[in-house]
C-alpha positions in Angstrom: -22.2 7.3 -31.8 -20.0 8.6 -34.2 -17.4 6.8 -36.9 -13.9 6.6 -36.1 -12.9 8.3 -39.0 -15.2 11.6 -38.3 -18.5 12.6 -39.2 -21.6 13.9 -37.6 -22.7 12.4 -34.1 -26.1 10.6 -34.1 -28.2 8.9 -30.8 -27.4 5.4 -31.3 -29.5 4.4 -28.3 -31.1 5.8 -25.0 -30.9 4.0 -21.5 -33.2 5.2 -18.9 -30.7 5.2 -16.0 -27.7 6.3 -14.7 -25.2 3.5 -16.4 -21.6 3.2 -15.3 -20.2 0.6 -17.6 -21.4 -0.8 -21.1 -20.6 -3.7 -23.3 -21.8 -5.1 -26.1 -22.8 -8.7 -26.2 -24.4 -8.9 -29.9 -25.8 -6.6 -32.4 -28.6 -5.4 -30.2 -27.9 -7.0 -26.9 -25.5 -5.3 -24.1 -24.5 -5.4 -20.9 -24.6 -2.7 -18.5 -24.1 -1.9 -14.8 -26.0 1.3 -13.5 -27.1 2.8 -9.9 -29.9 1.4 -8.2 -31.6 2.8 -5.5 -33.7 0.7 -3.3 -35.9 3.7 -1.6 -35.7 6.0 -4.7 -38.5 6.7 -7.2 -37.7 5.6 -10.8 -39.5 8.3 -12.9 -39.0 6.5 -16.3 -41.7 3.8 -14.7 -44.4 6.4 -14.5 -46.7 8.3 -16.6 -49.4 11.0 -16.5 -50.8 11.8 -12.9 -48.7 8.7 -11.8 -45.9 10.4 -12.8 -46.9 13.9 -11.1 -47.5 12.0 -7.9 -44.2 10.4 -8.1 -42.2 14.1 -9.0 -44.2 15.1 -5.7 -42.9 12.6 -3.9 -39.4 12.9 -4.8 -39.8 16.5 -4.0 -41.3 15.7 -0.4 -38.1 13.6 0.4 -35.8 15.7 -0.4 -35.2 17.3 3.1 -34.5 13.9 4.3 -31.6 11.0 4.1 -32.6 8.4 6.1 -29.6 6.3 6.8 -29.6 2.3 7.9 -25.9 0.7 6.6 -22.2 1.7 6.4 -21.0 3.2 5.0 -23.1 5.9 4.0 -21.8 8.0 1.9 -18.6 7.9 -0.5 -15.8 10.5 -1.5 -17.2 11.9 -5.3 -20.8 10.4 -4.7 -22.4 11.8 -1.6 -24.8 9.6 0.0 -24.9 5.9 -1.1 -27.1 4.4 1.4 -29.0 1.6 -0.3 -27.7 2.9 -3.6 -25.7 -0.3 -5.8 -24.1 -0.4 -8.9 -26.8 -3.4 -10.6 -25.8 -5.6 -13.1 -28.7 -5.5 -16.1 -29.0 -7.1 -19.7 -30.1 -4.4 -22.1 -31.9 -4.9 -26.1 -31.6 -2.2 -28.0 -34.5 -3.5 -30.1 -36.9 -4.0 -27.4 -35.6 -1.7 -24.9 -35.9 -4.3 -22.6 -33.8 -4.0 -19.4 -33.4 -6.8 -17.0 -31.7 -7.1 -14.1 -29.1 -10.1 -13.7 -27.8 -9.2 -10.4 -29.9 -8.8 -6.5 -30.9 -5.5 -5.6 -28.7 -5.2 -2.7 -25.4 -6.3 -4.5 -22.6 -4.1 -5.6 -21.0 -5.2 -9.0 -17.9 -4.8 -10.6 -17.6 -6.2 -14.4 -14.5 -7.6 -14.6 -14.4 -9.8 -17.8 -16.7 -10.6 -20.7 -16.0 -13.4 -23.8 -18.8 -14.5 -25.8 -21.6 -15.6 -23.7 -19.7 -15.7 -20.3 -19.3 -13.1 -17.7 -17.2 -12.7 -14.9 -18.0 -10.2 -12.1 -17.6 -9.5 -8.8 -20.0 -8.7 -6.2 -20.3 -7.5 -2.6 -24.2 -8.3 -1.1 -24.9 -6.2 1.9 -27.8 -4.5 3.5 -26.1 -3.4 6.6 -22.0 -3.0 6.6 -19.9 -3.6 3.4 -16.8 -5.7 3.8 -13.7 -5.5 1.7 -13.9 -9.1 1.1 -16.3 -10.1 -2.0 -17.5 -12.6 -4.2 -16.4 -14.0 -8.0 -19.5 -15.1 -10.5 -19.5 -16.6 -13.6 -22.4 -15.9 -15.4 -24.2 -17.3 -18.7 -26.4 -15.5 -20.4 -27.7 -18.5 -22.5 -28.7 -20.4 -19.7 -29.4 -16.9 -17.5 -27.2 -18.7 -14.5 -24.3 -17.4 -12.2 -22.1 -19.4 -10.9 -20.4 -19.1 -7.7 -16.3 -19.1 -8.1 -15.1 -17.5 -4.9 -16.7 -17.1 -1.8 -16.8 -13.6 -0.2 -15.1 -14.7 2.8 -11.9 -15.7 0.8 -10.7 -13.1 -0.6 -10.4 -9.1 -1.6 -10.4 -9.8 -5.5 -9.7 -6.5 -7.4 -10.5 -8.2 -11.4 -10.5 -11.1 -13.6 -10.3 -12.3 -17.0 -10.6 -15.3 -19.4 -7.0 -15.6 -20.0 -6.1 -18.1 -22.7 -8.4 -21.2 -21.5 -8.0 -20.2 -18.0 -9.6 -18.0 -15.6 -7.3 -15.8 -13.7 -8.3 -13.5 -10.9 -5.7 -10.8 -8.8 -6.7 -11.1 -5.3 -5.6 -10.8 -1.9 -6.2 -13.1 1.2 -4.9 -9.9 3.5 -3.4 -13.1 6.0 0.2 -11.7 5.9 0.2 -7.6 5.6 -3.8 -6.5 5.7 -5.5 -4.4 3.1 -2.7 -3.3 1.6 -0.9 -6.5 1.0 -0.2 -6.4 -2.5 -2.1 -8.5 -5.3 -1.7 -12.2 -6.3 -2.7 -14.1 -9.1 -4.9 -17.4 -8.9 -6.5 -19.5 -11.2 -8.9 -22.7 -10.8 -7.9 -26.4 -10.8 -10.7 -29.0 -10.1 -13.2 -26.0 -9.3 -11.2 -24.6 -6.6 -8.9 -21.6 -6.8 -5.2 -22.0 -6.4 -2.2 -19.9 -6.3 -1.0 -18.7 -9.6 1.9 -17.0 -8.2 2.9 -14.2 -5.8 3.7 -10.2 -7.1 5.5 -8.5 -4.5 4.4 -5.0 -6.0 1.5 -2.8 -6.4 -0.7 -3.4 -9.1 -2.1 -0.2 -10.4 -0.1 3.2 -11.5 0.5 4.6 -7.6 2.8 7.0 -9.2 2.0 10.8 -7.9 1.0 13.7 -9.9 -1.1 16.2 -10.4 -1.2 16.4 -13.9 -3.3 13.8 -15.5 -6.1 13.7 -17.3 -9.0 10.8 -18.3 -8.3 7.2 -17.6 -8.9 3.9 -19.5 -7.7 0.3 -18.7 -5.3 -0.7 -16.4 -5.6 -4.9 -17.4 -5.8 -6.2 -21.0 -5.6 -10.0 -22.5 -4.2 -10.9 -26.0 -4.1 -14.9 -26.8 -2.6 -16.6 -23.8 -1.6 -13.7 -21.8 -2.7 -11.3 -19.3 -1.3 -7.3 -19.2 -1.4 -5.4 -16.3 -0.2 -2.1 -15.4 2.1 -2.6 -11.5 4.2 0.1 -9.7 7.9 -1.1 -9.0 10.5 1.1 -6.9 9.7 4.5 -8.3 8.1 4.0 -11.8 4.8 2.1 -12.8 5.3 -0.5 -15.8 3.1 -2.4 -18.0 4.1 -6.3 -17.4 2.6 -9.2 -19.0 1.6 -12.5 -16.9 1.6 -16.3 -19.0 -1.0 -18.9 -17.8 2.0 -20.6 -16.4 2.7 -17.8 -13.9 5.7 -15.9 -15.7 5.5 -12.5 -15.2 7.7 -10.1 -17.8 7.9 -6.4 -18.0 7.4 -4.5 -20.7 7.9 -1.3 -20.7 10.8 1.1 -19.7 11.6 2.9 -16.4 11.7 6.8 -15.5 7.7 7.5 -15.7 4.2 6.3 -15.1 1.4 4.8 -16.7 -1.9 5.7 -16.4 -4.1 3.0 -18.8 -3.1 1.3 -21.9 -4.6 -1.1 -24.8 -2.5 -4.1 -26.7 -2.9 -5.7 -29.8 -0.9 -7.8 -32.1 1.3 -4.4 -33.5 2.4 -3.6 -29.7 1.3 -1.7 -27.0 -0.5 1.5 -27.2 -0.4 3.6 -23.2 -0.9 7.1 -22.2 2.2 7.9 -20.4 4.2 10.4 -18.2 7.9 10.1 -19.0 10.4 12.2 -17.2 9.5 15.8 -16.8 7.2 15.9 -19.7 3.2 15.7 -19.4 1.4 13.1 -20.7 1.5 11.9 -24.0 1.0 8.8 -26.0 3.5 5.7 -26.6 3.8 2.9 -28.4 6.0 0.1 -27.4 7.4 -3.0 -29.5 9.7 -5.9 -28.1 10.8 -3.4 -24.9 11.2 -0.3 -27.5 9.2 2.8 -26.8 8.0 5.5 -29.3 5.9 8.9 -28.8 3.3 9.3 -30.8 2.0 12.6 -29.9 3.5 16.1 -28.9 0.2 17.6 -27.4 1.8 19.6 -24.6 5.3 19.9 -25.5 4.9 23.9 -26.7 3.8 23.8 -23.3 6.7 22.4 -21.8 8.8 24.4 -24.1 8.0 27.8 -22.5 8.5 26.8 -18.7 11.4 26.1 -16.8 11.2 22.9 -15.5 13.3 21.4 -12.8 14.9 17.8 -12.9 14.7 16.1 -9.8 17.5 15.4 -8.4 17.6 12.0 -6.4 18.8 11.1 -2.9 18.8 8.1 -0.7 20.2 7.3 2.7 19.7 4.3 5.2 17.6 4.4 8.2 17.1 1.4 10.9 19.4 -0.5 7.8 16.8 0.2 5.6 17.3 2.8 2.1 14.9 5.4 1.8 14.5 7.2 -1.6 13.6 10.5 -2.4 14.2 13.7 -4.7 15.1 17.3 -4.7 14.0 20.2 -7.2 16.1 23.2 -6.9 15.3 26.5 -7.0 15.1 27.8 -10.5 18.3 29.5 -11.6 19.8 28.1 -8.7 22.9 30.4 -7.5 24.9 28.2 -5.1 26.1 31.2 -3.4 22.5 31.9 -2.4 20.3 30.9 0.5 17.0 29.7 -0.2 14.1 28.6 1.7 12.8 25.2 1.6 9.2 22.6 1.4 9.1 18.8 2.8 6.1 17.6 0.7 4.6 14.6 2.3 2.4 12.3 -0.6 -0.6 10.3 0.5 -1.8 7.0 0.7 0.4 6.2 2.5 0.9 3.4 -0.4 1.3 5.8 -3.3 5.2 6.5 -4.2 6.8 9.5 -5.4 8.9 9.2 -8.8 10.7 11.3 -11.4 7.8 12.7 -13.4 6.0 16.4 -13.4 4.3 17.4 -10.4 2.7 20.7 -10.9 2.7 22.1 -7.4 6.6 21.3 -7.0 7.5 22.7 -10.6 5.9 25.6 -9.3 7.0 26.5 -6.1 10.7 25.8 -7.8 10.0 28.0 -9.8 9.0 30.5 -7.2 12.3 30.3 -5.4 11.9 27.4 -3.3 13.8 23.8 -2.9 11.1 21.2 -2.8 12.2 18.3 -1.6 10.0 14.6 -1.2 10.7 10.9 -0.5 9.0 7.8 -0.2 9.1 6.7 3.7 8.0 3.4 5.2 4.5 2.7 4.1 5.3 4.1 0.4 4.1 1.8 -2.5 6.9 0.1 -5.0 9.3 -1.8 -2.7 7.0 -4.5 -1.6 4.7 -5.8 1.3 7.1 -5.3 4.3 8.4 -1.6 3.5 4.6 -0.7 2.6 3.3 -2.4 6.1 3.2 0.3 8.9 0.5 -1.0 10.4 -0.1 0.2 14.3 3.1 2.2 13.8 1.6 5.8 11.6 3.5 8.3 12.9 6.7 6.4 14.4 8.7 4.9 12.3 7.3 6.9 9.0 8.1 10.5 11.2 11.4 9.3 11.7 12.2 8.5 7.7 10.7 11.8 7.2 13.0 13.9 10.1 15.9 12.1 8.7 15.4 12.8 5.2 15.0 16.6 6.3 17.8 16.2 7.8 20.1 14.3 4.7 19.0 17.5 2.5 20.0 20.1 4.6 23.3 18.6 4.9 23.7 17.9 0.8 22.1 21.3 0.4 23.6 24.1 2.4 21.8 26.9 0.5 18.6 26.0 2.0 18.4 28.0 4.8 17.2 25.8 7.8 15.2 28.3 9.6 12.9 29.1 6.8 11.6 25.3 5.5 7.9 24.5 5.5 5.8 21.0 5.0 2.9 20.3 3.4 1.3 17.2 1.9 -2.5 15.9 1.8 -4.6 12.7 3.4 -1.9 10.9 4.7 0.7 13.5 4.0 -2.3 15.8 6.0 -2.0 13.5 8.4 1.5 13.2 8.6 1.3 17.7 8.6 -0.6 17.5 11.4 1.6 14.8 13.7 4.9 16.6 12.8 3.5 20.0 14.1 2.9 18.9 17.4 6.4 16.8 17.6 9.0 19.1 16.4 9.1 23.0 16.0 11.8 23.1 12.9 9.3 23.9 10.5 8.9 27.7 10.0 5.3 26.8 8.9 3.0 24.1 7.2 0.2 23.6 5.2 -2.1 20.6 5.9 -4.7 19.4 3.0 -7.2 16.8 3.5 -6.2 15.7 6.8 -6.6 13.2 9.3 -6.5 14.7 13.2 -8.7 12.2 15.0 -8.8 8.5 14.3 -11.8 8.0 17.0 -13.9 11.0 15.1 -12.6 9.2 11.5 -13.7 6.1 12.4 -17.5 6.9 12.5 -17.8 9.7 10.0 -15.7 8.6 6.9 -16.4 6.0 3.8 -13.7 3.7 5.0 -12.9 5.1 8.4 -15.0 2.1 10.1 -12.4 -0.6 8.3 -9.2 1.6 7.7 -8.6 2.1 11.2 -9.0 -1.4 12.3 -6.4 -2.7 9.7 -4.0 0.6 10.2 -4.2 1.7 13.6 -5.6 -1.7 14.6 -7.7 -0.3 17.1 -11.2 1.2 17.7 -12.8 3.8 19.5 -14.1 0.5 21.8 -11.2 -1.7 21.5 -8.0 -0.2 22.6 -9.4 3.3 22.1 -5.7 4.5 24.1 -4.0 3.3 20.8 -6.6 5.4 18.5 -5.2 8.8 20.6 -2.1 7.9 20.6 -1.8 7.7 16.7 -4.1 10.7 16.7 -2.5 14.1 15.8 -4.7 16.6 17.7 -3.6 14.5 21.1 -0.7 16.7 20.7 -1.9 20.1 19.4 -1.2 21.5 22.9 2.3 21.5 22.0 2.3 22.9 18.6 3.7 26.1 17.6 3.7 26.3 13.9 1.3 28.8 12.2 -0.6 26.1 10.3 -3.2 26.6 6.9 -5.9 24.0 6.5 -7.4 23.1 3.2 -10.3 20.7 3.0 -13.4 20.4 0.7 -17.3 20.4 1.9 -17.8 16.9 0.2 -14.4 14.7 1.3 -16.1 11.9 2.7 -12.4 9.9 2.9 -11.1 12.6 5.3 -14.3 14.2 6.3 -14.3 17.8 6.9 -14.5 17.7 10.7 -10.7 16.5 10.8 -9.5 19.8 9.5 -12.0 21.8 11.6 -10.9 20.1 14.9 -7.0 20.9 14.2 -7.7 24.0 13.1 -10.1 24.6 16.4 -7.6 23.5 18.4 -4.5 25.4 17.0 -6.6 28.9 17.6 -7.5 27.4 21.2 -3.9 27.5 22.0 -3.2 30.8 20.3 -1.1 29.2 17.2 -1.6 31.2 13.8 -4.3 29.4 12.0 -6.3 29.6 8.8 -8.7 27.5 7.2 -10.0 27.3 3.6 -12.4 25.5 2.8 -14.2 24.4 -0.6 -17.6 24.0 -1.7 -18.4 21.5 -4.1 -15.3 19.2 -4.3 -14.0 16.7 -2.6 -10.9 14.2 -1.7 -9.8 14.9 -5.0 -9.4 18.8 -5.3 -6.0 19.0 -6.0 -5.9 16.3 -8.9 -9.6 16.6 -10.6 -11.0 19.5 -8.8 -12.6 22.6 -10.7 -9.6 24.8 -12.5 -10.2 27.9 -10.6 -10.6 25.7 -7.2 -7.3 24.3 -8.0 -5.7 28.0 -8.5 -7.3 28.8 -5.3 -5.7 26.4 -3.3 -2.0 26.3 -4.9 -2.8 30.1 -4.3 -3.7 29.7 -0.6 -0.4 27.6 -0.2 1.7 29.2 -1.6 0.8 32.9 -0.1 1.4 31.0 3.6 4.7 29.7 2.6 5.5 33.3 1.2 4.1 35.3 4.4 6.0 32.7 6.5 9.4 31.5 4.8 9.7 34.6 2.3 
């Protein structure tokens, strides 16, 4: 611990567990979540000769991994078989650690007030479902009351607001697992709808320049404050116990985390093309409180995104264009189409390092929010069973509009890139058109059949988003798989993949790479050891530099 006014840090307490979250309940009492491994050996419970034997057993088992449930691994965590985030009470004075939840429950604490604790639970031994339960635990009676059963909702969080318990959840009954959350409360012991909220609840605005994190919801008095994505920005909104929602912060940016008190709101935000800074907001007026990154920005040539929009199938599609640095309207330039992941995320006007870098290297960079993106409501985001169809059409029409509006772009020198869903779409594009001179496919999906059985979300994501399985309508899984069309591809393609990416496993990139090589198309794959699906956002600095070098060099080779 360390005082808020400085001084030397000192050891406040020691907990012999891998702790995830900790909350202080009283002077010596703490509530915490920590990893529990059903098959693991707890060395802290052994001493002397018994401890040596336990260490021998650990060394003996190091070469083996036994799996008996799905998912068996998770991106950023590795193998997770029979490992759970368990809830405990810790007494600092006696050092006692008492489990509250069962050994097979995955717990997320969402709200604490006095002696009451709200937490969500997923209890499983064979297959993790995407729904969960909500419990109210009383520290004095040591009893947990089930408030919401598992079959009803996918619950994101719950909180004590005034005299009410309010939780944000989705029944997934209309738009599947990507359905936007609504707010619910309780009347006469039953959950009842408080209000709908047809926007993503969390910050879904893409950037590769975020650091750290924090709370995305808070309670003050009789209000619940939360972050939501609407159109191309994320905001802090406020919900009252009568279901009224107010927007409190300004447009044109992204808010990652915040806190609130009687003096207003303090948040970490990306505003315009500036990097993260700390801001306050009171009565609708924002003030920037720090200038941590301004000296860096002042030395760079930051290009402001220019908005562009059009209608496709009667639906408005919004995007942006970065002109090359020192743009000359009399010159001709190469261009790069950059596709976001998700697909339920959104591009905004905020700083995106890779795009700014390419613009400063002499490229037009253009990017948009096709159908499937966040910020425009459930209907716009719903492309279940349509991957590679309406979204592909939006991206191609967007490219047409950009080329029409900016004749300085050489249509014979345009490239395409994207990661995750953007990698899927890059793979799809090279099998359906030869308009792009080269491509860079990152952490991609190439085969929905293999993704189903090898990734941490495949077994439920494909059922919902593709609306098929390898056994039920496998033809549909194959139809939406980019590798089906790899024999049509002629576009030189670079593949970027991380060895520990369990969201879109390495095999996805390897399959597409092999297919192109087999059919005589120039291809290169760069694999990053020790990295996962988050390479471009939170990977090791030298790996992030190498990734950007690989992609840029590929574009330089074919577009300049």
